[in-house]
C-alpha positions as CSV (number, residue, x, y, z in Angstrom):
1,M,-0.4,-63.2,103.6
2,A,2.0,-62.2,100.8
3,F,1.5,-63.6,97.3
4,K,3.1,-63.7,93.9
5,L,1.9,-61.6,91.0
6,V,2.5,-63.1,87.6
7,I,2.6,-60.5,84.8
8,S,2.3,-61.8,81.2
9,E,3.4,-59.6,78.4
10,G,3.1,-61.5,75.1
11,A,5.5,-64.5,75.2
12,K,7.3,-63.1,78.3
13,S,6.1,-63.4,81.9
14,H,7.5,-61.8,85.1
15,Q,6.9,-62.8,88.7
16,V,6.8,-60.2,91.4
17,E,6.5,-60.8,95.1
18,V,3.8,-58.6,96.7
19,D,4.2,-57.9,100.5
20,A,1.4,-58.1,103.0
21,A,0.7,-54.4,103.1
22,Q,0.2,-54.2,99.3
23,S,-1.8,-57.4,99.1
24,K,-4.5,-56.0,101.4
25,K,-5.2,-53.4,98.7
26,L,-5.9,-56.1,96.2
27,N,-8.3,-58.1,98.4
28,G,-11.9,-57.9,97.1
29,L,-10.9,-57.5,93.4
30,K,-12.4,-59.9,90.9
31,I,-11.2,-61.7,87.8
32,G,-11.5,-59.3,84.8
33,E,-10.9,-56.1,86.8
34,E,-8.0,-53.8,85.9
35,I,-5.5,-52.6,88.5
36,D,-2.9,-49.9,88.4
37,A,0.5,-51.6,88.4
38,S,2.2,-48.7,90.3
39,L,1.2,-50.7,93.3
40,V,4.0,-53.1,92.6
41,G,6.5,-50.6,91.2
42,L,5.5,-50.6,87.5
43,D,4.6,-47.0,86.9
44,G,2.4,-46.3,83.8
45,Y,1.2,-49.9,83.5
46,K,-2.3,-51.3,83.9
47,L,-2.9,-55.0,84.5
48,K,-6.0,-57.1,84.0
49,I,-6.6,-60.0,86.5
50,T,-7.1,-63.3,84.5
51,G,-7.0,-65.8,87.3
52,G,-5.0,-67.3,90.2
53,S,-4.7,-70.1,92.7
54,D,-5.1,-70.6,96.4
55,K,-2.7,-72.0,99.0
56,N,-3.7,-75.6,98.2
57,G,-3.3,-75.1,94.4
58,F,-7.0,-74.9,93.5
59,P,-7.6,-72.6,90.5
60,M,-9.8,-69.5,90.6
61,R,-12.7,-69.6,88.2
62,K,-14.5,-66.6,86.8
63,D,-18.0,-68.1,87.0
64,V,-17.8,-69.0,90.7
65,D,-18.9,-65.9,92.7
66,G,-17.2,-64.8,95.9
67,Q,-14.2,-66.1,97.9
68,R,-15.6,-69.5,98.5
69,K,-14.2,-72.9,97.6
70,I,-16.7,-75.4,95.9
71,R,-16.7,-78.8,94.4
72,S,-18.3,-78.5,90.9
73,L,-19.1,-81.1,88.2
74,L,-17.0,-80.0,85.2
75,S,-17.2,-81.1,81.6
76,G,-14.3,-79.0,80.4
77,G,-12.8,-75.5,80.7
78,L,-10.5,-74.2,83.4
79,G,-9.6,-76.8,86.0
80,F,-10.4,-79.9,83.9
81,E,-9.5,-81.2,80.5
82,P,-11.6,-84.2,79.4
83,K,-9.9,-87.1,77.8
84,R,-13.0,-88.3,75.8
85,A,-16.3,-86.9,74.7
86,G,-18.9,-86.5,77.4
87,Q,-16.5,-87.1,80.3
88,R,-17.3,-85.1,83.4
89,R,-15.5,-84.9,86.7
90,R,-16.1,-83.2,90.1
91,K,-13.2,-80.8,90.9
92,T,-12.6,-78.3,93.6
93,L,-12.4,-74.7,92.5
94,R,-11.9,-71.3,94.2
95,G,-14.2,-68.3,93.6
96,N,-13.4,-65.2,91.4
97,T,-12.6,-62.8,94.3
98,I,-9.1,-62.3,95.7
99,S,-8.9,-63.1,99.4
100,D,-6.2,-63.9,102.0
101,N,-6.2,-67.5,100.8
102,I,-4.9,-66.7,97.4
103,V,-1.2,-67.1,96.9
104,Q,-0.8,-66.4,93.1
105,I,-2.5,-63.9,90.9
106,N,-2.2,-64.1,87.1
107,T,-2.4,-60.8,85.1
108,I,-1.9,-59.5,81.6
109,V,-0.6,-56.1,80.5
110,T,-3.4,-53.9,79.0
111,E,-1.6,-50.6,79.0
112,K,2.2,-50.1,78.7
113,G,4.3,-47.5,80.4
114,S,7.2,-45.5,79.1
115,K,9.9,-48.0,80.3
116,S,9.9,-51.8,79.8
117,I,9.1,-54.2,82.6
118,D,12.6,-55.6,82.5
119,E,14.0,-52.1,83.2
120,L,11.6,-51.4,86.1
121,L,12.0,-54.8,87.8
122,G,15.8,-54.8,87.1
123,A,16.1,-51.5,88.9
124,E,14.3,-52.9,91.9
125,E,16.6,-55.9,92.1
126,A,19.7,-53.7,92.0
127,E,18.6,-51.6,95.0
């Protein structure tokens, strides 16, 4: 299944559609790992995976191992923002490993290339 790759660079973010052949290369990677962005046409860039969400909208969480989906009791952090002190809630979360069920991956730029992302993505759209 194809998914979207969201690339954050400071205040700007870019969204790139990744086809099924390229998405298979990303399966098995975990939150916190770095990937070479030449996979999606950004030569010279390196991206760090910071999160994502599955096809039902459940967020990926770094402290949940594997590709599984769990219901966890949360008191704050990713997936739940408590409204008062001591509040807890059971929420569904996705594991930290990319699988076929993931439809969006969030990344940040850790190493820049010679050209800007706008130039590289603009060149792809013109073709």
